[in-house]
C-alpha positions in Angstrom: 0.0 0.0 0.0 1.4 3.3 -1.0 0.4 5.1 2.2 2.4 2.6 4.3 5.6 3.4 2.4 4.9 7.1 2.6 4.4 6.9 6.4 7.7 5.0 6.7 9.5 7.6 4.7 8.2 10.4 6.9 8.6 8.8 10.3 11.9 7.8 11.8 11.6 4.6 13.9 14.3 5.7 16.3 12.5 8.9 17.2 9.2 7.1 17.4 10.5 4.4 19.7 12.4 6.9 21.9 9.0 8.4 22.9 8.3 5.1 24.7 11.7 3.6 25.5 14.9 5.1 26.8 17.5 4.2 24.2 21.1 5.2 23.7 23.6 5.1 20.8 25.4 1.8 20.6 27.7 1.8 17.5 25.5 2.1 14.4 22.4 1.2 16.3 20.5 2.2 19.5 19.9 0.0 22.5 17.9 -0.1 25.7 15.8 -2.2 28.0 13.0 -4.1 26.1 9.5 -2.7 26.9 7.9 -6.1 26.2 9.5 -8.2 28.9 11.4 -7.7 32.1 15.2 -7.5 31.8 18.2 -6.0 33.6 20.6 -6.0 30.6 19.8 -4.2 27.4 18.8 -6.7 24.6 16.5 -4.3 22.7 18.1 -2.9 19.5 16.8 -0.3 17.0 18.5 0.0 13.6 18.2 3.5 11.9 19.6 2.2 8.6 17.1 -0.7 8.4 14.3 1.1 10.2 13.5 -2.0 12.3 13.7 -3.0 16.0 14.6 -6.4 17.5 14.8 -7.8 21.0 17.3 -10.7 21.4 15.6 -11.6 24.7 12.0 -12.1 23.8 12.5 -12.2 20.0 10.0 -9.5 19.3 10.8 -7.4 16.3 9.6 -5.7 13.1 9.1 -2.3 11.6 7.5 0.9 13.0 4.0 -0.6 12.5 4.9 -3.7 14.4 6.2 -1.6 17.3 3.1 0.6 17.3 0.8 -2.4 17.4 2.7 -4.1 20.2 3.3 -1.1 22.4 -0.2 0.2 22.3 -2.0 -3.2 21.9 -3.8 -2.2 18.7 -4.7 -3.8 15.4 -2.9 -3.0 12.2 -5.6 -0.7 11.0 -5.5 1.3 14.3 -1.7 1.5 14.1 -1.9 2.7 10.5 -4.4 5.3 11.4 -2.3 6.6 14.4 1.0 6.7 12.4 -0.7 8.3 9.4 -2.0 11.1 11.6 1.4 11.6 13.1 3.1 11.7 9.7 0.4 13.9 8.2 -0.5 11.3 5.6 -4.1 11.0 4.4 -5.4 7.4 4.1 -8.1 7.1 1.5 -8.7 3.4 1.9 -7.2 1.6 4.9 -8.4 -1.8 3.6 -9.8 -2.6 7.1 -12.2 -5.5 7.8 -15.7 -4.3 6.9 -17.2 -6.3 9.7 -14.8 -4.8 12.3 -15.7 -1.3 11.0 -19.4 -2.2 11.5 -18.8 -3.2 15.1 -17.3 0.2 15.8 -20.2 1.9 14.1 -22.7 -0.2 16.1 -21.0 0.9 19.4 -21.0 4.5 18.3 -24.7 4.4 17.4 -25.4 2.7 20.7 -23.5 5.4 22.6 -25.5 8.2 20.9 -28.7 6.3 21.9 -27.5 5.9 25.5 -26.7 9.7 25.7 -30.2 10.6 24.6 -31.7 8.1 27.0 -30.0 9.6 30.0 -31.9 12.9 29.4 -35.2 11.0 29.9 -34.4 9.1 33.1 -35.1 10.8 36.5 -33.6 7.8 38.3 -30.3 8.0 36.4 -30.1 11.8 37.0 -30.7 11.2 40.7 -28.0 8.6 40.9 -25.4 10.8 39.1 -26.3 14.0 40.9 -25.9 12.2 44.2 -22.4 11.4 43.0 -21.7 15.1 42.3 -21.9 14.6 38.5 -23.5 17.5 36.4 -24.3 17.9 32.8 -20.8 19.3 31.9 -19.3 16.2 33.4 -21.7 13.9 31.5 -21.1 15.6 28.2 -17.3 15.6 28.6 -17.1 11.9 29.3 -20.0 10.9 27.1 -21.9 9.1 29.9 -25.2 7.5 29.0 -28.0 5.3 30.3 -29.5 2.1 29.1 -33.2 3.0 29.8 -34.9 1.2 26.9 -33.9 -1.2 24.2 -30.7 -0.4 22.4 -31.2 -3.5 20.3 -34.5 -2.2 18.8 -32.8 1.1 18.1 -29.9 -0.5 16.3 -32.1 -2.7 14.2 -34.0 0.4 13.1 -30.7 1.9 12.1 -29.9 -1.0 9.8 -27.6 -3.1 11.9 -28.0 -6.9 11.6 -28.6 -9.2 14.5 -25.2 -10.7 14.0 -23.5 -7.3 14.1 -25.3 -6.4 17.3 -24.4 -9.7 19.0 -20.8 -9.5 17.8 -20.5 -5.9 19.2 -21.5 -7.3 22.6 -24.7 -5.2 22.7 -27.2 -8.0 22.4 -27.4 -11.7 23.2 -29.5 -14.2 21.3 -31.3 -17.1 22.9 -34.2 -17.7 20.5 -34.9 -14.0 20.4 -32.4 -11.1 20.5 -32.2 -9.3 23.9 -30.3 -6.4 25.3 -27.2 -7.0 27.3 -27.4 -3.7 29.2 -30.5 -2.5 30.9 -31.1 0.0 33.8 -27.4 0.9 34.0 -25.4 4.0 33.7 -23.2 3.5 30.6 -19.5 4.4 30.5 -18.0 4.1 27.0 -14.6 2.6 26.6 -13.0 4.9 24.0 -9.5 4.0 22.6 -8.0 6.4 20.0 -11.4 8.0 19.4 -13.3 4.7 18.7 -15.8 3.1 21.0 -14.6 -0.4 21.7 -17.2 -1.3 24.3 -19.0 -0.3 27.5 -19.0 -0.6 31.2 -22.5 -0.6 32.8 -23.0 0.4 36.4 -26.3 -0.5 38.1 -28.0 2.4 39.8 -29.8 0.1 42.2 -28.3 -2.4 44.7 -28.3 -5.4 42.4 -25.7 -8.0 41.6 -23.5 -7.8 39.7 -22.8 -4.1 40.3 -20.8 -3.8 37.1 -21.3 -5.4 33.7 -18.8 -5.1 30.8 -19.1 -5.7 27.2 -18.2 -9.4 26.7 -15.1 -10.3 24.7 -15.5 -9.2 21.1 -13.1 -8.8 18.1 -12.5 -5.2 19.3 -12.9 -5.5 23.1 -11.1 -7.6 25.8 -11.6 -6.2 29.3 -8.5 -7.9 30.7 -6.3 -5.9 28.4 -8.0 -2.5 28.6 -7.7 0.2 31.2 -10.5 2.7 31.7 -9.5 6.4 31.4 -5.9 5.4 30.3 -4.0 8.4 29.0 -0.5 7.1 28.0 0.9 10.6 27.6 -0.1 11.7 31.1 1.2 8.4 32.7 4.5 8.8 30.9 4.9 12.5 31.8 4.0 11.9 35.5 6.3 8.8 35.7 3.7 6.7 37.5 0.1 5.5 37.2 -2.6 5.8 39.9 -4.9 2.8 40.0 -8.4 3.3 41.4 -11.3 0.8 41.6 -14.3 2.2 39.7 -15.3 4.0 36.6 -16.5 7.1 38.4 -13.4 7.2 40.6 -11.2 7.3 37.5 -13.4 9.9 35.8 -13.5 12.1 38.8 -9.7 12.0 39.0 -9.4 13.2 35.4 -12.1 15.8 36.1 -9.9 17.2 38.9 -6.7 17.1 36.9 -5.3 13.8 38.0 -4.9 12.5 34.5 -2.6 9.6 35.2 -5.4 7.7 37.0 -6.8 4.5 35.5 -9.1 1.8 36.7 -9.7 -1.8 35.7 -13.0 -2.6 34.0 -15.0 -3.0 37.2 -13.2 -6.2 37.9 -9.9 -7.4 39.5 -6.7 -5.9 38.1 -5.1 -8.3 35.5 -1.6 -9.2 34.3 -2.5 -7.9 30.9 -3.4 -4.5 32.3 -0.2 -4.4 34.3 1.9 -5.1 31.1 0.2 -2.2 29.4 1.1 0.2 32.2 4.7 -1.1 32.3 5.3 0.1 28.8 4.8 3.7 30.0 6.0 3.8 33.6 8.0 1.8 36.2 5.9 2.7 39.2 2.3 2.4 40.2 0.3 3.8 43.2 -2.8 1.9 44.3 -5.5 4.0 45.9 -8.3 2.0 47.5 -11.5 2.8 49.3 -11.4 2.8 53.1 -14.2 0.2 53.5 -13.7 -3.6 54.0 -14.3 -4.3 50.3 -11.6 -1.8 49.4 -9.1 -3.3 51.9 -9.8 -6.8 50.4 -9.2 -5.5 46.9 -6.0 -3.7 48.1 -4.5 -6.9 49.5 -5.3 -8.9 46.3 -3.9 -6.3 43.9 -0.9 -5.4 46.1 0.1 -9.1 46.4 0.0 -9.3 42.6 2.3 -6.3 42.2 4.7 -7.5 44.9 4.9 -11.0 43.3 5.7 -9.3 40.0 8.5 -7.2 41.4 6.6 -4.0 40.6 7.7 -0.7 42.2 4.4 -0.2 43.9 3.0 2.0 46.7 -0.4 1.8 48.5 -2.7 4.5 49.8 -5.8 3.6 51.8 -8.4 6.4 51.9 -10.1 7.4 55.1 -13.0 5.2 56.2 -16.1 5.4 54.0 -14.3 7.5 51.4 -13.5 6.6 47.8 -11.5 8.8 45.3 -14.8 10.2 44.0 -16.1 11.5 47.4 -12.6 12.4 48.6 -11.9 14.7 45.6 -15.4 16.3 45.7 -14.9 17.2 49.4 -11.7 19.1 48.4 -9.3 16.3 49.2 -5.7 16.6 47.8 -5.1 13.1 46.3 -1.6 13.9 45.0 -0.7 15.3 48.5 -2.1 12.2 50.1 0.0 10.0 47.8 3.2 12.0 48.5 2.8 11.9 52.2 0.9 8.7 53.1 1.8 6.1 50.4 3.7 3.1 51.8 5.6 0.4 49.9 3.7 -2.6 48.9 5.9 -4.8 51.0 5.0 -2.8 54.1 1.3 -2.8 53.4 1.3 -6.6 53.0 3.5 -7.1 56.0 0.9 -5.4 58.1 -1.7 -8.0 57.1 -2.2 -10.8 59.6 0.4 -13.6 59.3 2.1 -12.1 56.2 5.2 -10.3 57.7 7.6 -13.3 57.7 6.6 -14.3 54.2 7.2 -10.7 52.9 10.6 -10.3 54.5 11.8 -13.7 53.4 10.9 -12.8 49.8 12.6 -9.4 50.2 15.9 -11.1 51.2 16.2 -12.4 47.7 15.7 -8.9 46.2 17.6 -5.7 46.0 19.1 -4.0 49.1 17.0 -1.0 48.2 13.8 -2.9 48.5 14.8 -4.3 51.9 16.0 -0.9 53.2 12.7 0.6 52.0 10.8 -2.0 54.0 12.9 -1.5 57.1 12.6 2.3 56.9 8.8 2.0 57.4 8.9 0.0 60.6 11.3 -2.9 60.5 11.6 -4.9 63.7 14.9 -5.1 65.6 15.6 -8.7 64.4 14.9 -7.7 60.8 17.2 -4.7 61.0 19.9 -7.0 62.4 19.4 -9.6 59.7 19.6 -6.9 57.0 22.8 -5.5 58.6 24.4 -9.0 58.5 23.4 -9.5 54.8 24.8 -6.1 53.9 28.1 -6.8 55.7 28.4 -10.2 54.1 28.0 -8.7 50.6 30.5 -5.9 51.3 33.1 -7.9 53.3 33.3 -11.3 51.5 35.4 -10.2 48.5 38.2 -9.0 50.9 38.1 -11.8 53.6 40.8 -13.9 52.0 43.6 -11.5 53.0 42.1 -10.8 56.5 44.1 -12.4 59.4 42.5 -15.2 61.5 42.5 -14.2 65.2 40.6 -17.2 66.6 40.1 -20.8 65.4 38.5 -23.8 67.0 37.6 -26.8 64.8 35.7 -25.6 61.8 34.9 -22.3 63.3 37.2 -19.3 62.8 37.0 -15.5 63.4 38.8 -13.1 61.1 39.7 -9.5 61.7 38.7 -7.2 58.9 39.5 -3.5 59.7 37.5 -2.6 62.8 35.2 -5.6 62.5 35.3 -9.3 63.4 33.8 -11.8 61.0 32.7 -15.2 62.1 32.9 -18.1 59.6 31.9 -21.8 59.9 33.3 -24.2 57.3 34.3 -21.0 55.4 30.7 -19.8 55.3 29.9 -16.3 56.5 27.9 -16.4 59.7 28.1 -13.1 61.6 30.0 -9.9 61.9 30.4 -7.4 64.8 32.3 -4.1 65.2 35.3 -4.4 67.6 34.6 -2.6 70.9 37.7 -3.3 73.0 39.7 -6.6 73.3 39.2 -8.1 69.8 40.7 -11.5 70.8 38.3 -12.0 73.7 35.4 -10.7 71.6 36.4 -13.2 68.8 36.2 -16.1 71.4 32.8 -14.8 72.6 31.5 -14.8 69.0 32.6 -18.5 68.6 30.8 -19.5 71.8 27.6 -17.7 70.5 27.7 -19.8 67.4 28.3 -23.0 69.3 25.4 -22.2 71.6 23.1 -21.7 68.6 24.1 -25.0 67.2 23.4 -26.8 70.4 19.9 -25.2 70.7 19.1 -26.4 67.2 20.2 -29.9 67.9 
């Protein structure tokens, strides 16, 4: 296609990738950490001469279109549209799948219908006004209401039953029925196109949230509501809140790096999307019991995935929506009250030992961060010993032995004594006065520990 070659001629892959990945000159190419998998050593290469990228770690590669599709989780037609706009190239015929285009059109038609319906519903207005949402807010975020049959409306506009079902707006069991009914409708818009909807019940019914089912253009586990990649990248971190209105209210009050899952638990796919744009997340949860339960579940996922994660619990009976409307400073709360994920989990009943044991296999910074927020005396001592071991071990071969008994020996290293058993580091202590006597005491401590264990 001529437009594809024209886009490639006008866009430099190095400059484009540099908007998402920190890359540096390496000979004739550029290199950096791969955005598609976790790594500590750069294996991601961008070639300016060939206008391609390649990762030798996860074997992902291709041209600028392949990168755009992968980094933003989009189809080829969406990548083409985005890059064409950036390059200033007009696409007369993108050759897209006609059926896919009809699904987008059905969703857009349904959204217009929902927006008209909300004007007719006193109950929807009452629900939204009680949440502090006015007409300006509704129009800005295109909120609607499923008050009558969207299926009948779409059929009247010429959409087929198959198109309505495939868009996730109807379900067929003998007859065609609406998926959404009696719910405030939040459109999921990606790059200007309506991919699907989240519906929030205005009455106390279960389930509270219903999403569009999986369709060719919608997968709730790989979509973040209110996700603004530019804002997340600029701020350097993403704020994760629980509900649609929480995320919308954050954006309304200028906290544009806030996102929420699709009314369900946070997923691995959603985490991978965020990690393309930032290396830190802040979890902000409601102060009620449900919020605390969700906080533990999501924080554990982040901790297990080695994510740089902090947690903020809002005051009791507050959510981000109510907190912001009452004049609360969410950013200030994050800066002053956020605690590391490890600390949050360790405060949960029975989890402290598990958390610290996991931290011992991670970086010294993570352990120090944990200890700084309330490490116990024995944990401080354990970390001190680990730090000493890592620092002293390379130099111990030249250190003189000042005490030896059987397989136990004590070496003098500067102003410290280091106890070893069978050549393995066991303990270190600063010298206080008589280092020979203190060395013998250290050996007796070790022997006493061995006797207690046996």
